[in-house]
Each structure stands twice: as structure tokens, then as C-alpha cells.
C-alpha positions in Angstrom: 90.6 150.7 92.3 93.4 148.0 92.2 92.4 144.7 94.0 94.7 143.9 97.0 96.3 140.6 96.0 97.8 140.0 99.4 94.4 138.6 100.7 94.9 135.3 99.1 94.1 132.6 101.6 92.3 135.0 103.8 88.6 135.1 104.4 86.5 136.6 101.6 86.1 140.3 102.2 82.7 140.2 100.6 81.5 137.6 103.3 81.2 134.8 100.8 81.9 131.3 102.2 84.1 129.0 100.2 82.3 125.7 99.5 84.5 122.5 100.0 83.6 119.7 97.6 84.7 116.1 97.7 87.5 115.3 95.2 86.3 114.2 91.7 87.1 110.7 90.3 89.9 112.3 88.2 91.4 113.9 91.1 91.3 110.6 93.0 92.9 108.6 90.2 95.6 111.3 89.8 96.5 111.1 93.5 96.6 107.2 93.3 98.8 107.4 90.2 101.1 110.1 91.9 101.5 108.0 95.1 102.1 104.9 93.0 105.0 106.7 91.3 106.5 107.8 94.7 106.5 104.6 96.8 109.3 106.0 99.0 106.8 108.2 100.9 104.5 105.3 102.1 106.0 101.9 101.4 107.4 101.6 104.8 103.9 101.8 106.2 102.6 98.8 104.3 102.2 95.8 106.7 102.2 92.2 105.8 100.3 89.3 107.5 100.3 85.7 106.3 96.7 85.1 107.4 94.7 88.0 106.0 95.0 91.2 104.0 96.3 94.3 105.8 94.8 97.7 105.2 96.9 100.6 106.1 95.4 104.2 105.9 97.7 106.8 104.3 97.5 110.5 104.3 95.4 112.0 101.4 94.0 115.2 100.2 91.1 116.8 102.0 87.7 115.0 101.6 89.4 111.6 100.6 90.5 108.4 102.2 93.6 106.7 100.9 95.0 103.3 101.8 97.4 100.6 100.9 96.4 96.9 101.1 98.7 93.9 101.1 97.2 90.4 100.0 99.0 87.3 101.3 99.7 84.6 98.7 96.7 82.3 98.1 94.3 84.6 99.8 90.6 84.1 98.7 88.6 86.9 100.1 84.9 86.7 100.9 82.5 88.1 98.3 80.9 91.2 99.5 78.8 94.1 98.2 79.8 97.5 97.8 77.3 100.2 98.0 77.3 104.1 97.7 80.6 105.9 96.6 83.3 105.7 94.2 86.7 104.2 94.9 89.7 104.2 92.5 92.5 101.6 92.9 95.6 100.1 91.3 97.5 96.9 91.6 101.1 97.8 92.2 102.8 94.4 92.7 102.0 90.7 92.6 98.8 89.0 91.2 95.3 89.6 91.9 91.9 88.4 90.3 88.4 90.0 90.8 85.4 87.8 90.9 82.2 89.7 90.2 78.7 88.3 90.7 75.9 90.0 88.6 72.5 89.2 87.3 74.4 87.9 84.2 76.5 85.3 86.2 80.0 85.1 87.8 83.0 86.6 86.0 86.6 86.1 87.2 89.2 88.2 85.6 92.9 89.0 86.4 93.8 92.6 87.4 96.6 94.3 85.5 99.2 96.1 87.3 99.6 99.8 87.1 96.2 100.5 85.7 93.9 102.7 87.7 90.4 101.2 88.0 87.3 103.1 89.0 84.6 101.2 91.1 81.1 102.9 91.8 77.6 101.8 92.4 76.2 98.6 93.8 78.2 95.6 93.0 79.1 92.2 94.5 82.7 91.2 94.2 85.7 89.4 95.9 89.4 89.5 95.2 91.8 86.5 95.1 95.6 86.3 95.0 96.5 83.3 93.0 100.1 84.0 92.9 103.0 82.8 95.1 103.9 86.3 96.4 102.1 89.1 98.2 100.0 91.6 96.1 99.9 95.3 97.0 97.2 97.6 96.0 96.6 101.3 96.4 93.2 102.9 96.9 91.4 106.2 97.1 87.7 107.2 97.8 85.8 110.3 98.5 84.7 110.9 102.1 
């Protein structure tokens, strides 16, 4: 018997159900990298505010949240904790520094543009825009 290839995309004839899994870290990173390479599709949705960062949700693949954040010049974000889940992100424009607080002390380091970074697990951190211009970041997370 020759299988019927026209059934692609239809329910499984054997009654099996397809399991939808959340995107992997690699898939999230690839999506962020692809979006960063094509700003014409989302740049007009980025919003800017002199007083605070603005987070704008973007369309993402199934099971993923995607957003762009703009950071005003001189912004010093509150240090906060992140728990559960993995987030990937990249700095597209401007300057940002990350302040991380751990059992070993406080570390501040500049973020380099166009590098996809992965954040996961429990950590306490904050972001600072030390530059004279807005900074723009692009992020994705599962769920």
C-alpha cells in the first residue's frame, strides 16, 4: 500500500494527537536573530518615552512571547529578580549595562550589540542606559 501524502496537515488517521512543545532556547535565539535582521517588519511598532522604558509585544511563533523594549537615555532600572523560564535577548541600538547582584557581590558590565544573550534561572539584575541616546532591545521567551 502506498501512503496518501495528501493528508499532510490533517488529523492523524491513526488517532494519534500531536504534542505541541514550547520553543527551545535555540529556536528562540534564531527567531530573535531573524527579527533583528528584518527591522522593517516591527520597527514602526517600537514606542519611545522620555520617562521610562516602553515594552511593545510583537508577533512570535506559537508558544513564544516576543517583545521590543526601548530604554530612554540615562534610565536606571530598578533591580529585580527573575525566576522560572528562559529569555533570550539582544541589544540592537544604543548602550546598556547590566547590574547583577549575586552571593559573590555586585557586577556591572556593558552589553554588546548584536549578541544574543540567554538568561535563565533565579537571578537578580537591573539595566542601565548610560548613553546619550535611546537603547533598543529585542527579546523572546517560551510561554
